[in-house]
N, C-alpha and C positions, 0 to 999 in steps of 0.2 A: 799269512798268519790266521789260523783258524779261530783263535779266541777273538781276534778283531772282527771277523765276520759275525760272530755271535753277539758281541757288544753292539755292532751296527744294527743287527736284527732287533735287539732290545730297545734301541733308540725310539722306535715308533710308540712305545709305551712309557718312555722316560725311565727305563729300568736298567740302562747300561751300567750305571753306577752301583747297582746291586750285585753285579758279578764279582764274586770273591776269588782272589788269586792267593794261593797258599805257598809257603816255603817248602812244605812237604808234599809228597805225591798223593793224589786222589785218583790214581789211574785204575784201581780195582775197587770193588765194593767195600772190602775190608779196610783198605787204605783210606778211602773217602770217609767212611764212618769214623775211623780213628781221628782223622784230620779235622773233621767238622765237629765231632763230639756227639754223634747220634748212633742209634742202633743201625746195623747194616740194612735192615728192611726198609728204612726211610731214604735210602739212596735209590734214585730213579735211574735204572740202567737202560741204555738204548741198545737194542739188539738189531742187527742188520741181516736181512734175509734176501735171497734171490727171489725176485718177483717173477711173474709170468712173462713179462716183456723184457725190455732192456734195463728198466729201472728197478732198483731194490725197493723193499718195503721195510719200514722201521717199526718195531714194537717196543714201547717203553713200559718197563715192568718194575715192580718192587725188587729191591736188592736180594731178597731171600727167595724169589720165585725162579722156577726153572721152566723152560718151554716143554709143554706136553705135546708130543708129535701128533697124537690122535686128534686132540682139540684143534691144533693148528691146521691140520688137513681139513677137518670138518668146517672150520671157519673160512679159510682162504681157498680151499679147493685144490691145493697142491702141497707137496711135501716141504717141510721146513728144511731149508739148506742155508746154512750161515755163509756169509761172504768171507773171502780170504782178507787178510789185512790190507793188501793192495787194492782189492775191490772196494773195501770199506772206504778207504781214502779217496778213491776215484769217484765213488757214488756220493759220499757225504761231504767231502772236503775236510773231514776230521780224521785224525789218526786214532788207532785203538788206544783206549785210555782216556780219550777226550770226546768220544762220540756222543752226540746229542742231537735232538730234533730241531735245532735252531741254526740259522745262518748256513743252510745247506748249499752245497755246490750244485745240486740238481733238485728239481721239484719232485720230491719223493712222498709216497703215501705214508702217513704216520698214524699208528694206532696206539691207544693206551690200554694196558691190561688192567682188569678189575682188581688185581692183587694190590694196587696202590690205593684203592678206595678206603682202606682201613685208616688212612692218615689224613689229617687236615692239610699238611704240607709235606713236600719231599724235596730232595736235593739232586737235581740232574747236573751232569757235567756241563761245561760251557766251552767246549772246543779244544781244551788242553788237558794235560795229565795232572794239572794242579789248580783246577778251577771248579766252581759250582755256584749255583744260585738257589735260594729257597723260594719255592713256588707253591701256591695252593693248587688243588686239583683243577679248579676252574681256570687259573692262570696257565697251568701246564697245558690244558686242552686248547686254550685260545692261542697262546704264544707258539705252540708247536704246529698249529693248523691241523690238528688231529681230525681224521675222518670219522672216528667212532671209538667207543669203548669195546673191547673184545675180552673174551675169556679163553686164553690160550696157554695159561701157565698152571703149574702144579707146585706142590711142595710148601706152599705158604698157608694153605687152608688148615692143615693138620696142626699148625702151631697154636690155634685157638687164641688164647690171650697173648698179647705181645707186651713186653716190658718197655715202658717209655724211659726217656732220659732221667726223669725224676724218680724212677723206680716203681711207679704206679702201673697197675695192669689196666689195659684198655681192651675192649672187646675187639677181637681180630677178625670178625666175620661181618661183612656188610650185606 
């Protein structure tokens, strides 16, 4: 049970009770945003890539960001190749739709993309297709064991101002 490994992971910070389980799907960025009631950009999606060795690397990015192959290669020194669904499950212990950087089956390198720095908090999945937790950037960095912040995404910068749930505009560039 993937969500159980995530809850167990959060016990060390006494946050296992903050994992929300929903009756509706949160498997995609759009579904998660609708289920939680936030804009899609505030969903922290975890992307799984083939690393140089046997283990994958994970990049957590804002829901409206897309991987920039050139930036990825410049940052990591190899081409961005996403894992297949079976490889994702084997590497992370989480199935597609619930992939997150918590409670992992293997000790994987986790990186956080700067696309998320526009927000005070984000909502990553918690190991199932109907779960999430709200975390600040500092919490996301600590709880994921992230190695560093990286700039490997595109598509979010052009948006400039982003609308918040209250309908106010916030500066979208940090």
